[in-house]
C-alpha positions as CSV (number, residue, x, y, z in Angstrom):
1,X,0.6,-16.4,-20.9
2,X,-1.5,-16.1,-24.0
3,X,-1.7,-16.5,-27.8
4,X,0.2,-14.2,-30.2
5,X,-1.4,-10.8,-30.6
6,X,-2.5,-11.1,-34.2
7,X,-3.7,-14.7,-33.8
8,X,-5.7,-13.7,-30.7
9,X,-7.3,-10.8,-32.5
10,X,-8.3,-12.9,-35.5
11,X,-9.7,-15.6,-33.3
12,X,-11.7,-13.1,-31.3
13,X,-13.2,-11.5,-34.4
14,X,-14.2,-15.0,-35.7
15,X,-15.6,-15.9,-32.2
16,X,-17.6,-12.7,-32.2
17,X,-19.0,-13.4,-35.6
18,X,-20.0,-17.0,-34.7
19,X,-21.6,-16.0,-31.4
20,X,-23.5,-13.1,-32.8
21,X,-25.0,-15.4,-35.4
22,X,-25.7,-18.2,-33.0
23,X,-28.6,-18.7,-30.7
24,X,-27.1,-16.6,-27.9
25,X,-29.7,-14.3,-26.3
26,X,-28.7,-10.7,-25.4
27,X,-30.8,-11.1,-22.2
28,X,-28.8,-14.1,-21.0
29,X,-27.5,-13.3,-17.6
30,X,-23.7,-13.0,-17.9
31,X,-21.8,-14.4,-15.0
32,X,-18.4,-15.8,-14.3
33,X,-18.9,-19.6,-13.7
34,X,-16.7,-19.4,-10.6
35,X,-18.9,-16.8,-9.0
36,X,-21.4,-17.9,-6.2
37,X,-24.9,-18.6,-7.4
38,X,-27.0,-15.6,-8.5
39,X,-29.3,-16.3,-5.5
40,X,-26.4,-15.2,-3.3
41,X,-26.6,-11.6,-4.6
42,X,-28.0,-9.5,-1.7
43,X,-28.0,-12.5,0.6
44,X,-27.2,-11.8,4.3
45,X,-23.6,-12.3,5.4
46,X,-22.9,-15.9,6.4
47,X,-25.4,-17.4,4.0
48,X,-24.2,-21.0,3.3
49,X,-22.6,-21.3,-0.1
50,X,-22.3,-17.5,-0.5
51,X,-18.7,-16.9,0.3
52,X,-17.5,-13.9,-1.7
53,X,-13.8,-13.8,-2.7
54,X,-11.5,-10.9,-3.6
55,X,-11.5,-12.1,-7.2
56,X,-15.2,-12.9,-7.3
57,X,-16.9,-10.0,-5.5
58,X,-20.6,-9.2,-5.3
59,X,-20.1,-6.1,-7.5
60,X,-18.5,-8.3,-10.2
61,X,-20.7,-11.3,-10.0
62,X,-24.2,-10.0,-9.5
63,X,-26.3,-9.2,-12.7
64,X,-26.9,-5.5,-12.5
65,X,-25.7,-2.6,-14.6
66,X,-22.1,-1.6,-13.6
67,X,-19.8,0.9,-15.2
68,X,-16.9,-0.9,-13.6
69,X,-17.7,-4.3,-15.2
70,X,-19.1,-4.0,-18.7
71,X,-20.5,-7.4,-19.4
72,X,-20.9,-8.5,-23.1
73,X,-18.7,-5.5,-24.2
74,X,-15.3,-5.9,-25.9
75,X,-12.7,-3.7,-27.5
76,X,-10.8,-5.8,-30.0
77,X,-7.3,-4.6,-30.8
78,X,-4.9,-2.2,-29.2
79,X,-3.6,-5.0,-26.9
80,X,-0.5,-4.2,-24.9
81,X,0.0,-7.6,-23.3
82,X,-2.0,-10.7,-22.6
83,X,-2.2,-12.6,-19.3
84,X,-4.0,-15.6,-17.9
85,X,-6.4,-14.5,-15.2
86,X,-8.9,-16.1,-12.9
87,X,-11.6,-13.5,-13.2
88,X,-12.4,-10.0,-14.4
89,X,-11.5,-8.6,-11.0
90,X,-8.1,-10.2,-11.4
91,X,-7.8,-8.8,-14.9
92,X,-8.7,-5.3,-13.7
93,X,-6.0,-5.6,-11.0
94,X,-3.4,-6.6,-13.7
95,X,-4.5,-3.5,-15.7
96,X,-3.8,-1.3,-12.7
97,X,-0.4,-3.0,-12.4
98,X,0.7,-2.0,-15.9
99,X,1.7,1.6,-16.3
100,X,0.3,2.1,-19.8
101,X,-3.0,0.1,-19.5
102,X,-6.1,2.2,-19.9
103,X,-8.7,-0.6,-20.5
104,X,-9.0,-4.3,-20.0
105,X,-11.1,-7.2,-21.4
106,X,-11.4,-10.6,-20.0
107,X,-12.7,-13.8,-21.6
108,X,-14.4,-16.1,-19.1
109,X,-12.9,-19.5,-18.3
110,X,-15.9,-21.4,-19.7
111,X,-16.3,-24.4,-22.0
112,X,-18.3,-22.2,-24.3
113,X,-15.0,-20.6,-25.5
114,X,-12.1,-22.2,-27.4
115,X,-9.4,-23.5,-25.0
116,X,-6.8,-21.1,-26.1
117,X,-9.0,-18.1,-25.3
118,X,-10.4,-19.2,-22.0
119,X,-9.3,-17.0,-19.1
120,X,-7.4,-14.6,-21.3
121,X,-6.9,-11.1,-20.0
122,X,-6.1,-8.4,-22.6
123,X,-4.6,-5.2,-21.3
124,X,-5.1,-2.3,-23.7
125,X,-3.9,1.2,-24.5
126,X,-6.1,4.3,-24.5
127,X,-7.1,3.9,-28.2
128,X,-9.1,0.8,-27.2
129,X,-11.9,3.1,-25.9
130,X,-12.7,4.0,-29.5
131,X,-13.3,0.4,-30.5
132,X,-15.8,-0.7,-27.8
133,X,-18.6,-2.8,-29.2
134,X,-21.4,-5.1,-28.1
135,X,-20.2,-8.7,-28.1
136,X,-21.1,-12.0,-26.5
137,X,-22.0,-12.9,-22.9
138,X,-18.6,-14.5,-22.2
139,X,-16.6,-11.3,-22.2
140,X,-16.4,-8.5,-19.6
141,X,-14.3,-5.3,-19.8
142,X,-13.7,-2.0,-18.1
143,X,-11.5,1.0,-17.6
144,X,-8.3,1.1,-15.5
145,X,-10.2,3.2,-12.8
146,X,-13.8,3.1,-12.0
147,X,-15.5,6.2,-10.6
148,X,-18.0,4.1,-8.7
149,X,-15.2,2.7,-6.5
150,X,-13.6,6.1,-6.0
151,X,-10.3,4.2,-6.1
152,X,-7.7,6.4,-7.8
153,X,-6.5,9.6,-9.5
154,X,-5.2,10.5,-12.9
155,X,-1.6,11.8,-13.1
156,X,-3.0,15.3,-13.5
157,X,-5.2,15.0,-10.4
158,X,-2.3,13.6,-8.4
159,X,0.0,16.4,-9.4
160,X,-2.6,19.1,-8.4
161,X,-2.7,18.1,-4.7
162,X,-1.7,20.3,-1.9
163,X,-0.6,19.4,1.6
164,X,-2.8,18.7,4.6
165,X,-4.3,21.7,6.3
166,X,-5.8,21.1,9.8
167,X,-5.8,24.5,11.3
168,X,-2.5,23.9,13.2
169,X,1.0,23.3,11.9
170,X,2.2,19.7,11.9
171,X,5.8,20.2,11.0
172,X,8.7,21.0,13.3
173,X,12.5,20.8,13.5
174,X,15.4,21.0,15.9
175,X,17.6,23.5,14.2
176,X,17.3,27.3,14.4
177,X,18.9,27.4,10.9
178,X,16.4,25.4,9.1
179,X,13.4,27.8,9.0
180,X,15.3,30.6,7.4
181,X,17.1,28.3,4.9
182,X,14.1,26.4,3.7
183,X,11.2,28.8,3.7
184,X,9.0,26.9,6.1
185,X,7.7,30.1,7.8
186,X,4.1,29.8,8.8
187,X,4.1,26.0,8.5
188,X,5.9,25.1,11.7
189,X,5.0,24.6,15.3
190,X,5.9,27.7,17.4
191,X,8.8,26.0,19.3
192,X,10.5,24.7,16.2
193,X,14.2,25.2,16.4
194,X,14.2,25.9,20.1
195,X,16.5,23.4,21.7
196,X,14.7,23.2,25.1
197,X,11.2,22.7,23.9
198,X,10.7,21.6,20.3
199,X,10.5,17.9,21.2
200,X,8.0,18.4,24.0
201,X,5.8,20.5,21.7
202,X,6.1,17.8,19.0
203,X,5.1,15.1,21.4
204,X,2.1,17.2,22.4
205,X,0.9,17.5,18.9
206,X,1.5,13.8,18.3
207,X,-0.8,13.0,21.2
208,X,-3.4,15.4,20.0
209,X,-3.7,14.5,16.3
210,X,-1.8,11.1,16.0
211,X,1.3,12.3,14.2
212,X,4.0,14.9,13.8
213,X,6.7,15.5,11.2
214,X,10.3,16.3,12.0
215,X,11.9,18.1,9.1
216,X,15.5,17.4,10.0
217,X,15.4,14.0,11.6
218,X,18.4,12.7,9.7
219,X,21.0,14.4,7.6
220,X,20.9,14.7,3.8
221,X,23.8,12.3,3.6
222,X,22.1,9.7,5.7
223,X,18.9,10.1,3.6
224,X,20.9,9.6,0.4
225,X,22.5,6.4,1.8
226,X,19.1,5.2,3.0
227,X,17.6,5.8,-0.4
228,X,20.4,3.8,-2.1
229,X,19.7,0.9,0.2
230,X,15.9,1.2,-0.2
231,X,16.4,1.2,-4.0
232,X,18.6,-1.8,-4.0
233,X,16.1,-3.9,-2.0
234,X,13.3,-2.6,-4.2
235,X,15.1,-3.6,-7.4
236,X,15.6,-7.1,-6.0
237,X,11.9,-7.3,-5.2
238,X,10.9,-6.1,-8.7
239,X,12.9,-8.9,-10.3
240,X,10.5,-11.3,-8.5
241,X,7.4,-9.4,-9.7
242,X,7.7,-8.6,-13.4
243,X,4.0,-7.9,-13.7
244,X,4.1,-5.3,-10.9
245,X,1.3,-7.0,-9.0
246,X,2.7,-5.6,-5.7
247,X,2.0,-6.9,-2.2
248,X,0.0,-3.8,-1.1
249,X,-2.0,-3.2,-4.2
250,X,-0.9,-2.6,-7.9
251,X,2.6,-1.2,-8.1
252,X,2.7,-0.7,-4.3
253,X,5.1,-2.7,-2.1
254,X,5.7,-3.4,1.6
255,X,9.3,-4.1,2.4
256,X,8.4,-6.0,5.5
257,X,5.8,-8.0,3.6
258,X,8.5,-9.3,1.3
259,X,10.9,-10.4,4.2
260,X,11.0,-13.7,5.9
261,X,11.5,-11.9,9.2
262,X,8.7,-9.3,8.4
263,X,11.4,-6.6,8.9
264,X,14.4,-5.1,7.1
265,X,16.7,-4.6,10.1
266,X,19.3,-6.9,8.6
267,X,20.1,-4.1,6.2
268,X,22.6,-1.7,7.8
269,X,20.9,1.6,6.7
270,X,17.6,0.3,8.2
271,X,19.3,-0.6,11.5
272,X,20.5,2.9,11.8
273,X,16.9,4.1,11.9
274,X,16.5,2.6,15.3
275,X,19.1,4.9,16.8
276,X,18.2,8.4,15.6
277,X,18.8,11.0,18.4
278,X,16.1,13.5,17.3
279,X,13.5,10.7,17.1
280,X,14.6,9.5,20.5
281,X,13.9,12.9,22.0
282,X,10.3,12.8,20.8
283,X,9.8,9.2,21.7
284,X,11.1,9.8,25.2
285,X,8.5,12.5,25.7
286,X,5.7,10.1,24.4
287,X,7.1,7.3,26.6
288,X,8.5,8.8,29.8
289,X,8.7,5.3,31.3
290,X,10.7,4.0,28.3
291,X,10.1,2.2,25.0
292,X,11.5,-0.7,22.9
293,X,12.3,-1.2,19.3
294,X,10.3,-3.8,17.3
295,X,12.0,-3.5,13.9
296,X,10.7,-1.8,10.7
297,X,10.2,-2.0,7.0
298,X,8.2,0.7,5.1
299,X,7.1,0.8,1.5
300,X,7.8,2.0,-2.0
301,X,5.4,3.0,-4.7
302,X,6.3,2.9,-8.4
303,X,5.7,5.9,-10.7
304,X,2.4,5.9,-12.6
305,X,0.6,4.2,-9.7
306,X,-3.1,5.4,-10.0
307,X,-4.8,3.8,-7.1
308,X,-5.3,4.6,-3.4
309,X,-4.6,2.1,-0.7
310,X,-7.5,1.6,1.7
311,X,-7.4,3.5,5.0
312,X,-6.1,1.2,7.8
313,X,-4.4,0.9,11.1
314,X,-1.0,-0.8,11.5
315,X,-1.9,-2.5,14.8
316,X,-4.7,-4.6,16.2
317,X,-5.7,-6.0,19.6
318,X,-6.4,-4.0,22.8
319,X,-5.0,-0.8,21.3
320,X,-7.2,1.6,23.4
321,X,-7.1,-0.2,26.7
322,X,-3.4,0.1,27.7
323,X,-3.5,3.7,28.8
324,X,-0.5,4.6,26.6
325,X,0.2,4.7,22.9
326,X,0.8,1.0,22.1
327,X,3.2,1.6,19.1
328,X,4.8,4.3,17.0
329,X,6.0,4.1,13.4
330,X,8.6,6.5,12.1
331,X,8.7,6.9,8.3
332,X,11.7,8.5,6.7
333,X,11.7,10.7,3.6
334,X,14.7,10.0,1.4
335,X,14.0,12.4,-1.5
336,X,12.4,15.9,-1.5
337,X,8.8,14.8,-1.7
338,X,6.2,16.7,-3.7
339,X,2.5,16.2,-3.4
340,X,2.4,14.3,-6.7
341,X,4.7,11.5,-5.5
342,X,2.5,9.2,-3.4
343,X,2.5,11.0,-0.1
344,X,0.9,9.2,2.7
345,X,-2.5,10.5,3.8
346,X,-3.4,10.7,7.5
347,X,-6.7,11.3,9.2
348,X,-6.0,13.7,12.1
349,X,-7.2,12.5,15.6
350,X,-8.3,9.1,14.2
351,X,-5.9,7.4,16.7
352,X,-8.8,8.0,19.1
353,X,-11.4,6.3,16.9
354,X,-12.6,2.9,18.0
355,X,-14.6,1.9,14.8
356,X,-13.3,0.6,11.5
357,X,-12.0,3.0,8.8
358,X,-14.4,3.4,5.8
359,X,-13.7,1.7,2.5
360,X,-12.7,3.8,-0.5
361,X,-16.2,4.3,-1.9
362,X,-17.3,5.8,1.5
363,X,-14.2,7.6,2.4
364,X,-14.7,11.4,2.3
365,X,-12.8,13.4,-0.3
366,X,-11.2,15.5,2.4
367,X,-9.7,12.3,3.9
368,X,-8.2,11.3,0.5
369,X,-6.7,14.8,0.2
370,X,-5.1,14.8,3.7
371,X,-1.6,14.2,2.3
372,X,1.6,14.9,4.2
373,X,3.5,17.0,1.7
374,X,5.7,18.7,0.6
375,X,8.5,17.3,2.8
376,X,12.3,17.5,2.4
377,X,14.7,14.6,2.3
378,X,15.7,13.8,5.8
379,X,12.3,14.4,7.3
380,X,10.5,11.8,9.4
381,X,6.8,11.2,10.0
382,X,6.3,10.1,13.6
383,X,2.9,8.4,13.8
384,X,0.7,6.6,16.3
385,X,0.1,3.2,14.6
386,X,-3.6,3.5,15.5
387,X,-4.0,6.5,13.3
388,X,-6.0,5.9,10.1
389,X,-3.7,6.3,7.1
390,X,-3.2,4.9,3.6
391,X,-1.1,5.1,0.5
392,X,-2.0,7.4,-2.4
393,X,-1.5,7.5,-6.2
394,X,2.0,8.4,-7.5
395,X,1.5,10.8,-10.4
396,X,5.2,11.2,-11.0
397,X,7.5,9.0,-13.1
398,X,10.0,8.2,-10.3
399,X,9.6,5.6,-7.5
400,X,8.8,7.0,-4.0
401,X,10.7,5.1,-1.3
402,X,9.7,5.4,2.4
403,X,11.6,3.1,4.9
404,X,10.4,3.0,8.5
405,X,11.3,2.0,12.0
406,X,8.8,0.8,14.6
407,X,8.8,1.1,18.4
408,X,6.4,-0.1,21.2
409,X,5.5,0.9,24.7
410,X,6.6,-1.3,27.6
411,X,3.0,-2.2,28.2
412,X,2.6,-3.5,24.6
413,X,5.9,-5.3,25.0
414,X,4.5,-7.3,27.9
415,X,1.6,-8.5,25.7
416,X,3.4,-9.0,22.4
417,X,6.8,-10.4,23.5
418,X,7.2,-13.9,21.9
419,X,4.1,-13.7,19.8
420,X,5.9,-13.7,16.5
421,X,3.8,-10.8,15.2
422,X,5.2,-7.8,13.4
423,X,5.3,-5.6,16.6
424,X,6.9,-8.3,18.7
425,X,9.9,-6.6,20.5
426,X,11.4,-10.0,21.2
427,X,11.9,-11.4,17.7
428,X,15.6,-11.7,16.5
429,X,15.5,-9.4,13.5
430,X,18.7,-7.3,14.1
431,X,22.1,-8.8,13.5
432,X,24.5,-8.6,16.5
433,X,27.1,-6.8,14.4
434,X,24.7,-4.0,13.7
435,X,23.5,-3.8,17.3
436,X,27.1,-3.4,18.5
437,X,27.5,-0.2,16.3
438,X,24.7,1.6,18.1
439,X,24.8,4.2,20.8
440,X,24.2,3.2,24.4
441,X,20.6,4.2,24.2
442,X,20.2,2.5,20.8
443,X,21.6,-0.8,22.2
444,X,19.3,-0.6,25.2
445,X,16.0,-0.1,23.2
446,X,17.0,-2.8,20.6
447,X,18.3,-5.5,23.0
448,X,15.2,-7.7,22.6
449,X,15.4,-8.0,18.8
450,X,19.1,-8.9,18.5
451,X,20.0,-12.2,16.7
452,X,23.0,-13.6,18.6
453,X,23.3,-16.8,16.6
454,X,24.7,-15.2,13.4
455,X,22.1,-17.0,11.3
456,X,20.3,-13.8,10.3
457,X,23.6,-12.1,9.2
458,X,24.5,-15.2,7.2
459,X,21.1,-15.3,5.5
460,X,21.4,-11.6,4.6
461,X,24.8,-12.2,3.0
462,X,23.4,-15.1,1.0
463,X,20.4,-13.0,-0.1
464,X,17.9,-15.5,1.2
465,X,15.7,-13.3,3.3
466,X,13.4,-12.0,0.5
467,X,10.3,-14.2,-0.1
468,X,10.3,-15.3,-3.7
469,X,6.4,-15.5,-3.7
470,X,5.8,-12.2,-1.9
471,X,3.8,-10.8,-4.9
472,X,1.4,-13.7,-5.0
473,X,-1.7,-12.8,-6.9
474,X,-3.9,-14.1,-4.0
475,X,-2.9,-11.0,-2.0
476,X,-4.3,-8.1,-4.1
477,X,-5.5,-4.8,-2.7
478,X,-9.2,-4.6,-2.4
479,X,-10.3,-1.4,-4.1
480,X,-14.0,-2.2,-4.2
481,X,-16.5,-2.8,-1.5
482,X,-16.5,-6.3,-0.1
483,X,-18.2,-8.0,2.9
484,X,-16.3,-7.1,6.1
485,X,-16.6,-10.7,7.2
486,X,-14.7,-11.8,4.1
487,X,-12.0,-9.2,4.6
488,X,-11.5,-10.3,8.1
489,X,-11.3,-13.9,7.1
């Protein structure tokens, strides 16, 4: 993945000396040779030959001053690790994937450089900021985070966050004992703990703002067992991604995105999430005509993750035309969650919006601060999958795990059954042996996703369900603005 550290440094110093004494003009327009032509900069979308890519973005490729991409500027020394990369954007992504990287420098893949330096990405510690210098046109560098993109937070900024305040409480529970024991006074819905009405009130808030939190959805014991399972799967995934590229952005991972089934219901603790009595009480209020299970996965975020995930929906298609909530996700908290530890952010009432969420540079600060925290282990976030949400930085040292389960309306089921998509309630993602352990209600709502052949259970025993290439570097998060047509493509 690169030449030895000392050799690289000496060759770069020699290269700098040669180029500075050669006939290389400072006014030469620096550009990655893989970028579209300079004439594409500012061209209308769809211009022939001007297809931007997540690794060759307009911000990176176009010759204008940018604090995010410092062309012809290098910082020799203080290297942590060296990678091969395809562009400066890729190198910046690798920096954000390394917990100690503060600055990066990339040497272009161009014939003007020696073969052993072409395409080299140098990840650097904080001291590299003191050695910045003007160099040659074939190097580009930058900081881990760029203020222009408004893409992340420092550890200190992440730790200083407070929970979402929307004028109404968004937490509830079913137990009259919880409020006194946990000090949640003033933060709960009025009917919290009242056996005859808490679930109806929770469903009402869900319909109004797009989510609600149940503080006591599962027991502490079940939360601990779920955490152990989530950690075991995460550890296996991390063995396949030593550079921490992630599959939902640097150091951020989707469980379902790493599974051949798109779900994790072959894991016993995940399967139990489809049969939670308190969740069922709320879902039955949301769906008085019934609902079906579609599977589930969730995510985990490593400590020292500095970037936001873009706001997004978890569902597409005719999501506002069915007359009912098309799908619900239920995310489970397995550790007592502080506001420093990558809490999810949710935009209240955005489940009613019919336009696209803004990118990170345009997202209001209030939206980035709309984090659901603090929350106790055993809590569950019940959310309309149309609600705009996104991952946030993890300013703590420990990994934050958040498994989930997914359910759909009967109306959505008629559209999606057999489609093979993530929210297909007819895909065989649940082993028969786990289905048989459920309650009568649990067996009823999961009957469409049962694998009755035994193949899924056998594959789970053999450990062959995880995708070995799930962290492919062609699937980065896009922290900077890009053409919407390119993102959709």
